[in-house]
C-alpha positions in Angstrom: -169.6 -78.7 112.3 -170.0 -78.4 116.0 -170.7 -82.1 116.8 -167.2 -82.6 118.2 -167.5 -79.8 120.7 -168.2 -80.4 124.4 -171.7 -79.5 125.8 -170.1 -76.7 127.8 -168.5 -75.0 124.8 -171.7 -75.4 122.8 -173.7 -73.8 125.6 -171.2 -70.9 125.8 -171.4 -70.3 122.0 -175.2 -70.4 122.2 -175.0 -67.7 125.0 -172.7 -65.7 122.9 -175.2 -65.6 120.0 -178.1 -64.4 122.2 -179.1 -60.7 122.5 -181.0 -59.3 125.5 -182.4 -62.8 126.2 -183.5 -63.4 122.6 -182.2 -66.7 121.2 -180.3 -66.8 117.9 -183.1 -69.2 116.7 -185.6 -66.3 116.8 -184.6 -64.6 113.6 -185.2 -60.8 113.3 -185.2 -60.2 109.5 -188.2 -60.4 107.2 -186.5 -62.8 104.7 -186.3 -66.5 104.4 -182.8 -66.4 102.9 -180.5 -64.2 100.7 -182.4 -65.2 97.5 -185.6 -63.9 99.0 -184.0 -60.5 99.8 -182.4 -60.3 96.3 -185.5 -61.3 94.4 -187.6 -58.7 96.3 -185.2 -55.9 95.5 -185.1 -57.0 91.8 -188.9 -57.2 91.5 -189.3 -53.7 93.2 -187.3 -52.0 90.4 -185.5 -54.2 87.9 -184.2 -51.3 85.8 -182.7 -49.4 88.7 -178.9 -49.1 88.6 -177.4 -51.6 91.1 -173.7 -51.8 90.7 -171.1 -49.9 88.6 -167.6 -51.3 88.4 -164.6 -49.1 87.7 -161.3 -50.8 87.1 -157.8 -49.4 87.7 -157.7 -47.7 84.3 -161.0 -45.9 84.8 -163.0 -48.2 82.4 -166.5 -48.9 83.8 -169.4 -51.2 83.3 -172.8 -50.9 85.0 -175.6 -53.4 85.8 -179.2 -52.8 86.7 -180.8 -54.9 89.4 -182.5 -57.0 86.7 -179.3 -57.4 84.6 -177.2 -58.4 87.6 -179.9 -60.8 88.9 -179.8 -62.6 85.5 -176.0 -62.9 85.6 -176.2 -64.2 89.2 -178.8 -66.8 88.1 -176.5 -67.9 85.2 -173.6 -68.5 87.7 -176.0 -70.3 90.1 -176.9 -72.7 87.3 -173.2 -73.1 86.4 -172.4 -74.0 90.0 -175.2 -76.6 90.3 -175.2 -78.1 86.8 -171.6 -77.9 85.7 -169.7 -78.1 89.0 -172.2 -80.2 91.1 -172.0 -77.6 93.9 -174.4 -78.7 96.7 -175.7 -77.1 99.8 -172.9 -76.2 102.2 -170.2 -76.9 99.6 -167.4 -74.4 99.7 -166.6 -72.2 96.7 -163.5 -70.0 96.8 -162.3 -67.1 94.7 -158.7 -65.8 94.3 -159.7 -62.5 93.0 -159.7 -58.7 93.3 -162.6 -56.3 93.4 -164.7 -57.0 90.3 -168.4 -57.1 89.5 -168.2 -60.8 88.6 -166.6 -61.5 92.0 -169.7 -60.1 93.5 -171.9 -62.1 91.2 -170.1 -65.3 92.2 -170.6 -64.5 95.8 -174.3 -63.9 95.4 -174.7 -67.0 93.3 -173.1 -69.1 96.0 -175.7 -67.8 98.5 -178.6 -68.4 96.0 -177.7 -72.1 95.9 -176.9 -72.5 99.6 -173.1 -72.8 99.1 -170.5 -71.2 101.3 -168.3 -68.5 99.7 -164.6 -68.4 100.7 -163.0 -65.1 99.5 -159.2 -65.2 99.3 -157.0 -62.1 99.1 -154.7 -62.3 96.1 -152.0 -60.8 98.3 -151.7 -63.9 100.5 -148.5 -65.9 100.2 -148.5 -69.3 98.7 -148.4 -71.1 102.0 -151.4 -69.3 103.4 -153.4 -69.7 100.1 -152.9 -73.4 100.2 -153.8 -73.5 103.9 -157.1 -71.7 103.3 -158.2 -73.8 100.4 -157.4 -77.0 102.3 -158.7 -75.9 105.7 -162.0 -74.7 104.2 -162.4 -78.0 102.2 -163.0 -76.0 99.0 -164.7 -77.8 96.1 -164.3 -75.2 93.4 -162.0 -72.2 93.1 -162.5 -69.3 90.7 -159.3 -67.5 89.8 -158.5 -64.2 88.1 -156.3 -64.5 85.0 -153.3 -63.0 86.6 -153.4 -65.6 89.4 -153.9 -68.7 87.2 -150.2 -69.6 86.8 -149.6 -69.2 90.5 -152.6 -71.4 91.5 -151.7 -74.0 88.9 -148.2 -74.2 90.4 -149.8 -75.1 93.8 -152.5 -77.5 92.5 -150.8 -80.6 94.0 -151.1 -79.1 97.5 -154.9 -78.7 97.3 -156.5 -81.9 98.7 -160.2 -81.1 98.2 -160.4 -78.9 95.1 -162.2 -80.6 92.2 -162.7 -77.7 89.8 -160.4 -74.8 88.8 -162.1 -72.0 86.8 -160.4 -69.0 85.2 -162.7 -65.9 85.3 -161.6 -64.6 81.9 -159.6 -65.5 78.8 -157.9 -68.6 77.6 -155.2 -70.2 79.7 -152.4 -72.8 79.3 -153.2 -74.8 82.4 -156.5 -76.6 81.6 -158.5 -74.4 83.9 -162.2 -74.3 82.9 -163.2 -71.1 81.2 -165.8 -69.1 83.1 -167.2 -67.3 80.0 -167.5 -70.5 78.0 -169.3 -72.2 80.8 -171.7 -69.3 81.3 -172.9 -69.1 77.7 -175.1 -72.1 77.9 -176.6 -71.3 81.3 -180.2 -70.0 81.6 -180.7 -66.6 83.2 -183.4 -67.9 85.5 -182.5 -70.0 88.5 -185.2 -72.3 89.9 -184.7 -72.1 93.6 -185.9 -74.9 95.8 -185.4 -72.9 99.0 -182.5 -75.1 100.0 -180.8 -72.0 101.4 -182.2 -71.1 104.8 -181.0 -68.3 107.1 -178.9 -70.9 109.0 -177.0 -71.9 105.9 -173.3 -71.2 105.8 -172.6 -68.0 103.9 -168.9 -67.0 104.4 -165.7 -68.3 105.7 -163.2 -65.4 106.1 -159.8 -66.0 107.5 -158.3 -63.8 110.2 -155.3 -61.6 109.3 -153.2 -62.3 112.4 -149.5 -61.9 112.0 -148.6 -65.1 113.9 -149.9 -68.6 114.2 -152.4 -70.5 112.0 -155.1 -68.3 110.5 -158.6 -69.0 111.9 -161.6 -69.4 109.6 -164.6 -67.3 110.8 -167.8 -69.1 109.8 -170.8 -66.8 109.2 -174.3 -67.8 108.1 -176.8 -66.0 106.0 -178.6 -64.6 109.0 -175.4 -63.1 110.4 -174.9 -61.2 107.1 -178.5 -60.1 106.7 -179.1 -59.0 110.3 -176.0 -56.9 110.4 -176.9 -55.2 107.1 -180.4 -54.6 108.3 -179.1 -52.9 111.5 -176.7 -50.7 109.4 -179.5 -49.7 107.1 -181.7 -48.8 110.1 -178.9 -46.9 111.9 -178.2 -44.6 109.0 -181.7 -44.5 107.4 -180.4 -45.7 104.1 -182.9 -45.5 101.2 -183.0 -46.6 97.5 -181.7 -43.1 96.6 -178.4 -43.8 98.4 -175.2 -44.7 96.5 -172.3 -46.4 98.2 -168.6 -45.7 97.4 -166.9 -49.1 97.7 -163.0 -49.0 97.8 -162.3 -51.6 100.4 -161.4 -55.1 99.3 -164.3 -57.5 99.1 -162.4 -60.4 100.5 -163.1 -58.7 103.8 -166.4 -58.4 105.7 -166.2 -54.5 105.8 -166.4 -54.4 102.0 -168.9 -57.2 101.8 -171.3 -56.1 104.5 -171.2 -52.3 104.6 -170.9 -51.4 100.9 -172.4 -54.5 99.2 -175.1 -56.1 101.3 -176.2 -53.0 103.1 -177.0 -51.0 99.9 -178.7 -54.2 98.5 -180.8 -54.4 101.7 -181.8 -50.8 101.2 -182.5 -51.2 97.5 -179.7 -48.6 96.8 -176.8 -48.5 94.4 -173.0 -49.3 94.6 -169.9 -47.9 92.9 -167.4 -50.7 93.1 -163.8 -49.6 92.6 -161.1 -52.2 91.7 -158.8 -50.5 94.2 -158.5 -47.4 96.3 -156.9 -44.4 94.7 -156.2 -41.3 96.8 -155.8 -39.3 93.6 -159.2 -40.2 92.2 -161.2 -40.7 95.3 -163.0 -37.4 95.5 -163.4 -37.1 91.8 -165.2 -40.4 91.7 -167.4 -39.6 94.7 -168.5 -36.4 93.0 -169.0 -37.7 89.5 -170.9 -40.8 90.8 -173.0 -38.8 93.2 -172.1 -41.1 96.1 -173.9 -40.4 99.4 -171.6 -42.4 101.7 -168.4 -44.5 101.8 -166.8 -47.0 104.1 -163.1 -46.7 104.9 -160.4 -47.7 107.4 -158.2 -45.2 109.3 -155.3 -45.8 107.0 -157.4 -44.5 104.1 -158.1 -41.3 106.1 -154.3 -40.9 106.5 -153.7 -41.4 102.8 -156.4 -38.8 101.9 -154.9 -36.4 104.4 -151.5 -36.8 102.8 -152.6 -36.6 99.2 -152.2 -33.6 97.0 -155.0 -31.2 98.1 -155.7 -30.2 94.5 -157.3 -33.6 94.0 -160.0 -32.7 96.5 -163.4 -32.0 94.9 -166.1 -31.2 97.4 -168.7 -34.0 97.5 -172.4 -33.6 97.5 -174.0 -32.2 100.6 -174.4 -34.9 103.3 -171.7 -37.2 102.1 -170.1 -39.0 105.0 -167.7 -41.8 105.8 -168.2 -44.8 108.0 -164.8 -45.6 109.5 -163.6 -48.6 111.5 -161.6 -51.9 111.3 -158.6 -50.3 112.9 -157.6 -47.9 115.7 -158.4 -44.2 114.7 -156.5 -41.5 116.6 -158.0 -38.2 117.6 -155.3 -36.4 115.6 -156.1 -38.2 112.3 -159.8 -37.6 112.7 -159.3 -33.9 113.5 -157.0 -33.4 110.6 -159.4 -35.1 108.2 -162.4 -33.1 109.3 -160.4 -29.9 109.1 -159.1 -30.7 105.6 -162.3 -31.9 104.0 -165.3 -31.0 106.2 -166.6 -34.5 105.8 -168.1 -36.2 108.8 -166.5 -39.4 110.0 -169.0 -41.8 111.7 -166.8 -44.0 113.8 -167.7 -47.6 114.7 -166.2 -50.9 115.6 -166.6 -54.6 114.8 -164.7 -57.7 113.7 -165.1 -60.5 111.2 -166.2 -62.6 114.2 -169.2 -60.2 114.7 -170.0 -60.2 110.9 -168.9 -56.6 110.6 -170.0 -53.7 112.8 -171.2 -54.1 116.4 -171.4 -50.4 117.3 -171.5 -46.9 115.9 -171.7 -43.3 117.1 -175.3 -42.3 117.1 -176.0 -40.6 113.7 -178.1 -37.9 115.2 -175.6 -36.4 117.7 -175.4 -32.6 117.9 -172.2 -31.0 116.7 -171.2 -30.3 120.3 -171.8 -33.9 121.4 -170.1 -35.3 118.3 -167.0 -33.3 119.1 -167.1 -34.4 122.7 -167.2 -38.1 122.0 -164.6 -37.8 119.2 -162.1 -35.7 121.0 -162.5 -35.4 124.7 -161.5 -38.8 126.1 -158.1 -39.4 124.5 -159.5 -41.8 121.9 -162.4 -41.3 119.4 -165.5 -43.1 120.7 -166.6 -46.1 118.7 -170.2 -45.4 119.8 -173.0 -47.5 121.3 -174.0 -51.1 120.6 -176.2 -51.9 117.6 -179.6 -53.4 118.6 -178.6 -56.9 117.2 -175.9 -57.3 119.8 -174.8 -56.3 123.3 -171.4 -55.0 124.3 -169.5 -54.8 127.6 -166.0 -54.4 129.1 -164.8 -57.4 131.1 -161.9 -58.1 133.4 -159.8 -61.3 132.9 -162.4 -63.2 134.9 -165.3 -62.2 132.7 -166.7 -59.6 135.2 -168.0 -56.2 134.1 -165.5 -53.4 135.1 -166.6 -50.0 136.3 -167.1 -47.0 134.0 -163.7 -45.6 132.8 -161.7 -48.7 133.8 -160.0 -50.5 131.0 -160.7 -54.2 130.2 -161.5 -56.4 127.3 -164.3 -55.5 124.8 -166.8 -58.4 124.6 -169.8 -58.9 122.4 -172.8 -61.2 122.2 -175.7 -61.2 119.8 -177.2 -62.3 116.5 -174.3 -61.0 114.5 -171.7 -63.2 116.3 -170.2 -65.9 114.2 -171.1 -69.6 114.3 -167.6 -70.5 115.3 -164.0 -70.7 114.2 -164.1 -73.4 111.6 -162.5 -76.6 112.9 -160.9 -75.0 115.9 -162.5 -76.3 119.2 -159.6 -74.8 121.1 -160.0 -71.3 119.8 -163.8 -71.5 120.3 -163.4 -72.6 123.9 -161.2 -69.6 124.6 -163.2 -67.0 122.6 -166.5 -67.9 124.2 -165.1 -68.7 127.7 -167.6 -66.6 129.6 -170.6 -66.8 127.2 -169.6 -63.7 125.4 -167.3 -63.4 122.4 -164.0 -62.1 123.6 -162.6 -59.7 121.0 -159.0 -59.5 122.2 -159.3 -55.7 122.1 -158.8 -53.4 125.1 -161.2 -50.6 125.8 -163.4 -48.8 128.3 -166.8 -47.1 128.3 -168.3 -43.8 129.5 -172.0 -43.2 130.2 -174.0 -40.3 128.7 -176.8 -38.5 130.3 -179.3 -41.2 129.2 -177.2 -43.9 130.7 -176.0 -45.3 127.4 -172.6 -46.9 127.2 -170.2 -45.2 124.8 -167.3 -47.5 124.1 -163.7 -46.7 123.3 -161.0 -49.0 121.9 -157.4 -48.4 123.3 -155.6 -51.2 121.4 -155.2 -54.9 120.9 -154.5 -56.7 124.2 -151.7 -58.6 122.5 -150.2 -55.2 121.4 -150.2 -53.7 124.9 -146.7 -52.7 126.1 -146.1 -54.4 129.5 -143.3 -52.4 131.1 -142.3 -53.5 134.6 -145.6 -55.3 135.0 -147.7 -52.3 134.1 -149.9 -52.3 130.9 -149.6 -49.3 128.6 -151.7 -48.7 125.6 -149.6 -47.9 122.5 -152.4 -45.7 121.0 -151.9 -42.9 123.5 -148.2 -42.8 122.8 -149.0 -42.9 119.0 -151.1 -39.8 119.5 -148.1 -37.8 120.9 -145.7 -39.1 118.2 -148.0 -38.2 115.4 -148.3 -34.6 116.6 -144.6 -34.0 115.9 -144.1 -31.6 113.0 -142.5 -33.5 110.1 -143.7 -36.9 111.2 -145.8 -38.4 108.4 -146.9 -41.4 110.6 -145.5 -42.8 113.8 -146.2 -45.8 116.0 -145.2 -46.9 119.5 -143.7 -50.4 119.6 -143.1 -52.5 122.7 -139.8 -54.3 122.4 -138.2 -57.0 124.6 -136.0 -55.6 127.3 -134.0 -57.4 130.0 -134.6 -54.7 132.7 -138.4 -54.1 132.4 -139.6 -57.0 130.3 -140.6 -54.6 127.6 -139.6 -51.0 126.8 -141.2 -48.4 124.6 -139.8 -47.7 121.1 -141.0 -45.4 118.3 -141.1 -46.3 114.6 -141.7 -43.2 112.4 -141.9 -42.4 108.7 -141.1 -38.7 108.0 -142.7 -36.3 105.6 -140.8 -36.1 102.3 -137.8 -33.7 102.5 -138.0 -33.5 106.3 -134.8 -34.1 108.3 -135.5 -35.1 111.9 -133.1 -37.1 114.0 -133.8 -39.5 116.9 -133.0 -37.0 119.7 -135.3 -34.3 118.3 -138.2 -36.8 118.2 -137.5 -38.0 121.7 -137.4 -34.4 123.0 -140.9 -33.8 121.7 -142.2 -36.8 123.6 -141.3 -35.3 127.1 -145.0 -34.6 127.8 -145.4 -38.3 128.4 -144.3 -39.8 131.8 -140.9 -41.5 131.5 -142.5 -45.0 131.8 -144.5 -44.3 128.6 -141.9 -42.3 126.8 -140.2 -43.8 123.7 -136.5 -44.6 124.6 -135.4 -45.4 121.0 -136.5 -44.1 117.6 -136.3 -46.1 114.4 -136.9 -44.1 111.2 -138.2 -46.1 108.3 -139.8 -45.7 104.8 -143.1 -47.5 105.3 -145.3 -49.5 107.7 -146.2 -53.1 107.3 -150.0 -53.3 106.7 -152.6 -56.0 106.2 -154.6 -56.2 103.0 -157.4 -54.3 104.8 -155.1 -51.4 105.8 -154.4 -52.3 109.4 -150.9 -51.5 110.7 -149.0 -54.6 111.9 -147.3 -53.2 114.9 -145.8 -56.4 116.1 -144.0 -56.9 112.8 -141.7 -53.9 113.9 -140.4 -55.4 117.1 -137.4 -57.0 115.5 -136.0 -53.5 114.6 -135.4 -52.9 118.3 -133.4 -56.1 119.1 -130.2 -54.2 119.7 -131.6 -52.5 122.7 -132.7 -55.7 124.5 -130.0 -55.5 127.2 -130.0 -51.7 127.7 -131.3 -50.1 130.8 -132.8 -46.7 130.1 -132.8 -44.1 132.9 -134.9 -41.0 133.2 
């Protein structure tokens, strides 16, 4: 995979996968591969509940560790004997959250194949790009996607097998259930899968340009899960509430692999429902969940009568998008549920840092509310973090720069993209593209903060402004359901500041009244134009797509705004 790369780029990638001088080759998990971990947990307690799947109608099915292992073994045999899947072959799914989607993923790792999860919300062009770019051999498709995938078949250059998960179809796709019936529920592993075997290729959700395939191996996945288990002290008695999509690393690592690593249980929801969230948490006796900031906002806005107080100690891990102080405060005030904030990317497997879980109430409030942005915490032991300037030099405390990461959870590479790898590992660290800063605590630990995407910074008159601090002011305005600062092209200053807002139902606010309530900001940061809309463009993982709003401000390109 990396044979075509220059020695300099290879060296930089190697440096980027080292933590505190410990080479990536020195593995820090007590397992030979995923199968070793899975079999140990099954043997420890085969009858223990492992995963309960709840579909959109509320119908559920549950598997013990032993039952699920047998199903995974059947699929592993299907892959090797029916589809001739070999080590490092790529197997994709076009699927939603489902227990069999999880079983397919695990089966791929059992046989040493690489799993490529594809979001069913992707457009046809991107779906075809991913299947071709990843060189996928077999693709498993949910019934409601079969017609669509069949229509695109001629565009897939490498796919040899098309399998429908359930039911008959009119398109000559192989039937998953029929294939499974003849497969033994024991898989004879020959240990072809090592920790260095490819595990996942997940594609970035950028709004422009060709998506990049993030290549992760089994060690990436296991070491990140191990650190999360250790950080929170997860035990077999824990039960994870999984509502995030499992085509993304957050759902895969935090609420699938992490509970497996702990020998715990999982409640897998087909999709997130603000109406049913608290009811499910209570009924299923969940002890933690993983969310993105958008979900906190949805829960804040939901009918409060749907709130049922969860069991003592229930908390939420939150990351994968900028969280504002205001959203965090509102959520805590509304539900009295702790948010443990963190940060990571697909390129760092999942999480790279968290707030320490043992902070006093006073310290927790300080780090969440006193610096303009909620802290994303301190680095996990499997990686290092820093803030660099544009030359790759560490900046002083409090000064903004680019968040960089190096460690054992850093990806192998962007698949087939030497150009992107050279840029991302330019200084021997992985460059995240996120702007942030750090503050030191009394013990000298670096607490990090994210202030936005560098590509989303508003550059007005040559000065960089973080849109997040402007977002904070907009979202405090009474009657604003959600608001976002948008940098738009302007002839006078290069870029100017606009505001896009969605109002609470029944509220009447005009542009001038919103602008008047932003006067606490200096004129340079103050929105000059307000566009009122009905909804925000978001990715499948709930991240707002700020740059997709720029076109709404085109009419003000040649206007000079005066204070």
